[in-house]
C-alpha positions as CSV (number, residue, x, y, z in Angstrom):
1,M,15.5,0.0,-3.6
2,Y,13.2,1.8,-1.2
3,V,10.4,0.3,0.4
4,D,7.2,2.0,1.3
5,L,4.0,0.9,3.6
6,P,0.8,2.1,2.7
7,L,-1.6,2.7,5.5
8,R,-5.0,1.9,4.1
9,A,-8.3,3.0,5.5
10,L,-6.9,3.6,8.9
11,P,-9.0,5.4,11.4
12,V,-7.6,9.0,11.9
13,G,-6.9,8.4,15.5
14,E,-4.8,5.4,14.8
15,V,-2.5,7.1,12.1
16,A,0.0,8.6,14.4
17,A,1.0,5.5,16.2
18,A,1.0,3.6,13.1
19,A,3.3,6.0,11.5
20,R,5.6,5.8,14.5
21,E,5.6,2.0,14.1
22,V,6.4,2.2,10.3
23,E,9.3,4.5,10.9
24,A,10.6,2.2,13.8
25,L,10.4,-0.9,11.7
26,G,12.8,0.8,9.1
27,F,10.6,1.4,6.0
28,D,11.7,4.2,3.8
29,A,8.4,5.9,3.4
30,L,4.7,5.5,4.2
31,A,1.6,6.5,2.1
32,V,-1.7,7.3,3.4
33,T,-4.8,6.7,1.3
34,E,-8.1,8.4,0.5
35,S,-10.3,5.5,1.4
36,T,-12.4,6.6,4.5
37,G,-11.1,9.9,5.3
38,N,-9.1,12.8,4.1
39,P,-5.5,11.8,3.2
40,F,-4.1,15.3,3.9
41,I,-5.1,15.2,7.7
42,A,-3.6,11.7,7.9
43,A,-0.4,12.9,6.2
44,A,-0.1,15.8,8.7
45,L,-0.4,13.4,11.6
46,A,2.0,11.1,10.1
47,A,4.4,14.1,9.3
48,T,4.2,15.3,13.0
49,T,5.1,12.0,14.5
50,T,8.0,10.7,12.4
51,S,11.2,12.2,11.7
52,H,13.0,10.9,8.5
53,I,10.9,8.8,6.4
54,R,8.7,10.2,3.4
55,I,5.3,10.9,3.7
56,A,3.0,10.5,0.7
57,T,-0.8,10.6,-0.2
58,G,-1.2,7.5,-2.1
59,I,-3.3,8.8,-3.3
60,A,-5.4,12.1,-2.9
61,L,-8.4,12.4,-5.5
62,A,-7.4,15.3,-7.8
63,L,-10.5,15.8,-9.9
64,P,-13.0,16.6,-7.0
65,R,-10.5,19.4,-5.8
66,S,-9.3,22.7,-7.2
67,P,-5.6,22.9,-7.9
68,M,-5.4,25.7,-5.5
69,D,-6.9,23.7,-2.4
70,V,-4.4,20.9,-3.3
71,A,-1.5,23.3,-3.8
72,Y,-2.3,25.0,-0.3
73,A,-2.3,21.4,1.3
74,A,0.7,20.1,-0.2
75,W,2.7,23.5,0.6
76,D,1.9,23.1,4.2
77,L,2.8,19.4,4.4
78,Q,6.1,19.8,2.7
79,A,6.8,22.5,5.4
80,L,5.2,20.5,8.3
81,S,7.4,17.5,7.4
82,G,10.5,19.2,6.9
83,G,10.7,18.5,3.0
84,R,9.7,14.8,3.4
85,F,6.3,15.2,1.5
86,A,5.2,13.6,-1.9
87,L,1.9,14.7,-3.3
88,G,0.5,11.6,-4.8
89,L,-2.6,12.2,-6.9
90,G,-5.2,10.1,-8.9
91,S,-8.4,10.4,-10.9
92,Q,-10.5,7.5,-9.3
93,V,-13.2,6.2,-11.5
94,R,-16.2,8.0,-13.1
95,A,-18.8,6.4,-10.6
96,H,-16.8,7.7,-7.5
97,V,-16.1,11.0,-9.0
98,E,-19.5,11.8,-10.3
99,R,-21.8,9.9,-7.7
100,R,-19.7,10.1,-4.4
101,Y,-17.8,13.3,-4.7
102,G,-20.5,15.2,-7.1
103,A,-17.8,16.4,-9.3
104,A,-17.2,16.4,-13.2
105,W,-15.5,13.5,-14.7
106,E,-15.5,14.0,-18.7
107,R,-12.1,14.0,-20.4
108,P,-10.2,12.7,-17.1
109,A,-6.7,12.7,-18.8
110,A,-7.1,16.3,-20.0
111,R,-8.3,17.3,-16.6
112,M,-5.5,15.6,-14.8
113,R,-2.9,17.2,-17.0
114,E,-4.3,20.5,-16.5
115,H,-4.5,20.1,-12.7
116,V,-0.8,19.3,-12.4
117,L,0.1,22.1,-14.9
118,A,-2.2,24.6,-12.5
119,L,-0.3,23.2,-9.4
120,R,3.1,24.0,-11.2
121,A,1.9,27.8,-11.9
122,I,0.8,28.0,-8.4
123,F,3.9,26.8,-6.9
124,D,6.0,29.0,-9.3
125,A,4.3,32.0,-7.9
126,W,4.8,31.3,-4.5
127,E,8.4,30.2,-4.8
128,Q,9.2,33.4,-7.3
129,D,6.9,35.8,-5.5
130,A,5.5,36.5,-8.8
131,P,2.0,37.2,-10.1
132,L,-0.3,34.1,-10.6
133,Q,-1.4,33.6,-14.3
134,F,-2.8,30.2,-15.4
135,E,-6.1,30.2,-17.4
136,G,-6.9,26.6,-18.6
137,E,-9.9,24.9,-20.1
138,F,-11.2,23.4,-16.8
139,W,-9.4,25.8,-14.1
140,T,-8.5,29.4,-13.8
141,H,-6.1,30.9,-11.3
142,T,-5.3,34.5,-11.6
143,L,-5.6,36.0,-8.3
144,M,-2.9,35.8,-5.5
145,P,-2.9,38.8,-3.1
146,P,-0.1,39.2,-0.6
147,N,-2.4,38.4,2.5
148,F,-3.1,34.7,0.8
149,R,0.2,33.9,-0.4
150,P,1.9,31.3,1.9
151,A,5.4,32.1,3.3
152,R,8.3,30.5,1.2
153,H,10.1,27.8,3.1
154,E,13.4,26.2,2.5
155,Y,12.0,22.9,1.3
156,G,10.4,24.1,-2.0
157,R,7.6,22.4,-3.7
158,P,6.9,18.6,-3.0
159,P,7.2,16.3,-6.0
160,V,4.0,15.5,-7.6
161,L,3.3,11.6,-8.5
162,L,0.4,10.7,-10.4
163,A,-1.5,7.2,-10.5
164,A,-2.7,5.7,-13.7
165,V,-3.7,2.5,-15.4
166,R,-4.9,3.3,-18.7
167,E,-2.5,4.6,-21.6
168,R,-3.7,8.0,-22.2
169,M,-3.4,8.7,-18.6
170,L,0.0,7.0,-18.3
171,E,1.1,9.4,-21.1
172,V,0.2,12.3,-19.0
173,V,2.1,11.1,-16.2
174,G,5.2,11.0,-18.2
175,E,4.5,14.2,-19.5
176,V,3.7,16.4,-16.5
177,A,4.5,14.4,-13.3
178,D,7.7,13.8,-11.5
179,G,6.7,10.2,-11.0
180,F,4.4,7.5,-11.6
181,L,2.1,5.4,-8.8
182,G,1.4,2.0,-10.3
183,H,-1.6,-0.1,-9.4
184,A,-1.2,-3.5,-7.5
185,F,-3.6,-5.0,-10.0
186,Q,-0.7,-5.2,-12.6
187,T,1.6,-7.9,-14.1
188,A,5.1,-7.7,-15.0
189,A,4.3,-8.4,-18.6
190,G,1.8,-5.6,-18.7
191,L,4.2,-3.3,-16.8
192,R,7.0,-4.0,-19.6
193,E,4.7,-4.0,-22.6
194,V,2.2,-1.5,-22.0
195,T,2.8,0.8,-18.7
196,I,6.3,1.8,-18.9
197,P,6.0,2.4,-22.9
198,A,3.0,4.8,-22.4
199,V,4.9,6.5,-19.5
200,E,8.1,6.9,-21.8
201,R,6.0,8.4,-24.6
202,G,4.8,11.0,-22.3
203,L,8.4,11.7,-21.2
204,E,9.7,11.9,-24.6
205,A,6.8,14.6,-25.4
206,S,8.1,16.7,-22.5
207,G,11.8,16.1,-23.4
208,R,12.7,14.5,-20.3
209,S,14.4,11.0,-19.4
210,R,13.8,8.2,-17.0
211,D,16.8,9.4,-15.0
212,A,14.5,12.4,-13.5
213,F,11.6,10.3,-13.0
214,E,10.4,8.1,-10.1
215,I,8.5,5.0,-10.9
216,V,6.5,3.3,-8.0
217,A,5.3,-0.3,-8.8
218,S,2.8,-2.1,-6.6
219,V,2.2,-5.9,-6.2
220,F,0.3,-7.8,-3.8
221,I,2.2,-9.4,-0.8
222,A,0.8,-11.9,1.7
223,S,2.8,-13.7,4.3
224,T,-0.3,-15.9,5.8
225,D,-3.2,-17.9,4.4
226,E,-5.5,-15.2,5.8
227,E,-3.6,-12.5,4.0
228,W,-3.7,-14.4,0.8
229,E,-7.6,-14.8,1.0
230,A,-7.7,-11.1,1.7
231,I,-5.8,-10.4,-1.5
232,R,-7.8,-12.8,-3.7
233,R,-11.1,-10.9,-2.5
234,R,-9.3,-7.7,-3.6
235,V,-8.0,-9.2,-6.9
236,A,-11.7,-10.4,-7.5
237,F,-13.0,-7.1,-7.1
238,Y,-10.5,-5.2,-9.2
239,G,-10.9,-8.1,-11.9
240,S,-14.7,-7.4,-11.9
241,T,-14.3,-3.6,-12.6
242,P,-14.6,-2.4,-16.0
243,G,-11.8,0.2,-15.5
244,Y,-9.3,-2.8,-14.9
245,R,-10.5,-5.1,-17.7
246,H,-7.6,-4.1,-19.9
247,V,-5.3,-6.0,-17.4
248,L,-6.9,-9.3,-17.9
249,D,-7.6,-8.6,-21.8
250,H,-3.7,-8.3,-22.1
251,H,-3.4,-12.0,-21.1
252,G,-6.4,-13.4,-22.8
253,L,-8.6,-13.3,-19.9
254,G,-11.5,-11.2,-21.0
255,A,-13.8,-14.1,-20.0
256,V,-12.6,-13.8,-16.3
257,F,-13.7,-10.3,-16.4
258,E,-17.2,-11.1,-17.7
259,A,-17.6,-13.9,-15.2
260,L,-16.6,-11.8,-12.2
261,H,-18.5,-8.8,-13.4
262,R,-21.6,-10.8,-13.8
263,R,-21.3,-12.1,-10.1
264,S,-20.4,-8.5,-8.7
265,R,-23.7,-7.2,-10.2
266,A,-25.6,-10.0,-8.8
267,G,-24.0,-9.3,-5.4
268,E,-22.2,-12.6,-5.1
269,W,-19.1,-11.3,-3.7
270,A,-18.3,-14.4,-1.5
271,A,-18.5,-16.6,-4.4
272,M,-15.9,-14.9,-6.5
273,P,-12.6,-16.0,-5.1
274,R,-14.0,-19.1,-3.5
275,S,-12.0,-21.8,-4.8
276,S,-8.9,-22.2,-7.1
277,T,-11.1,-23.7,-10.1
278,T,-13.2,-20.4,-10.1
279,T,-12.5,-17.5,-12.5
280,C,-11.2,-15.5,-9.5
281,S,-8.4,-18.1,-8.7
282,R,-7.4,-17.9,-12.4
283,C,-7.1,-14.0,-12.0
284,S,-5.2,-14.3,-8.6
285,R,-2.7,-16.8,-10.3
286,S,-2.4,-15.6,-14.0
287,A,-3.2,-11.9,-13.9
288,V,-1.4,-11.1,-10.6
289,P,0.9,-14.1,-9.9
290,I,2.7,-12.6,-7.0
291,H,1.6,-13.0,-3.3
292,A,2.7,-9.2,-2.5
293,R,1.4,-5.8,-2.4
294,S,4.7,-4.2,-2.4
295,R,5.7,-0.9,-3.9
296,S,9.3,-0.5,-4.8
297,R,10.4,3.0,-5.6
298,S,13.4,4.3,-7.3
299,R,14.5,7.9,-6.6
300,P,15.3,10.2,-9.6
301,G,18.8,9.4,-10.8
302,S,19.1,6.2,-9.2
303,G,19.5,4.3,-12.5
304,T,16.7,1.9,-12.2
305,S,12.8,2.5,-12.4
306,L,11.4,-0.5,-10.4
307,T,10.6,0.2,-6.8
308,A,8.5,-1.6,-3.7
309,S,6.0,-0.9,-1.1
310,A,4.7,-3.6,1.3
311,S,1.5,-4.0,3.2
312,S,-0.3,-6.5,5.2
313,A,-3.5,-7.5,3.5
314,S,-4.9,-8.7,6.8
315,S,-4.5,-5.3,8.5
316,R,-6.0,-1.9,7.5
317,T,-3.0,-1.1,5.3
């Protein structure tokens, strides 16, 4: 088992010191999020201040960016880190993609699938010094003059890991990605009964097995009462969001979503996780019954597909 630590919404000026501390504490990897800044800049800072742990974006948003933009950043980060970089991508939700980034959202699973296929075509062209010829429904990449072709390096392309929560996107993950980034708002039953079977359908469609595939499963971790309260607030937020309703529905807790969603629309955020008798408490105990945000990771060929990444809820991680 490999243990990662995500640096969540950390100010860019604090990333380098935090990365050094994460490595000194003995973690196997760290991930930088796209919360309040650009994750590729944070990843570059982490890569240049560490020596052996893996550096990953967890996640960078794919849909607002072109595959070429992502490919250049990932290629440079793989070289900068000495082959220690992993490209973690995700779609986010419609409101953020359309209203925060001003990008197109429709058919997100199809877009994500094509995004990864375009990335692979670009990496192929760079690694093989070959012409670039990718023509898809959403993106076209057919120009790569010598002056704009990055130098080849000994580390090769980074692995591409995709985040997903719904079944169609999970199938895309299994079909085109090197690994899966699970969300912390998940249960063991949901993972076994919905998530992994959907990923395996994608793997089967691509003719691949689990042995060559990485799975990152996140859970919430709290070591103090303060951290547990912070986690309950996050669980209440996720539980109020339509994109995560299926997690509660799987456990017969649709009424929990309805109650939390009503309160979120009314701006009653403080009341949502207030007491153990509220619907938020039911969400915390029933839907996500582990006091952890851990991400365990199995590397390809390790024979297991459950992995762990730990973070403190009271910090910015």
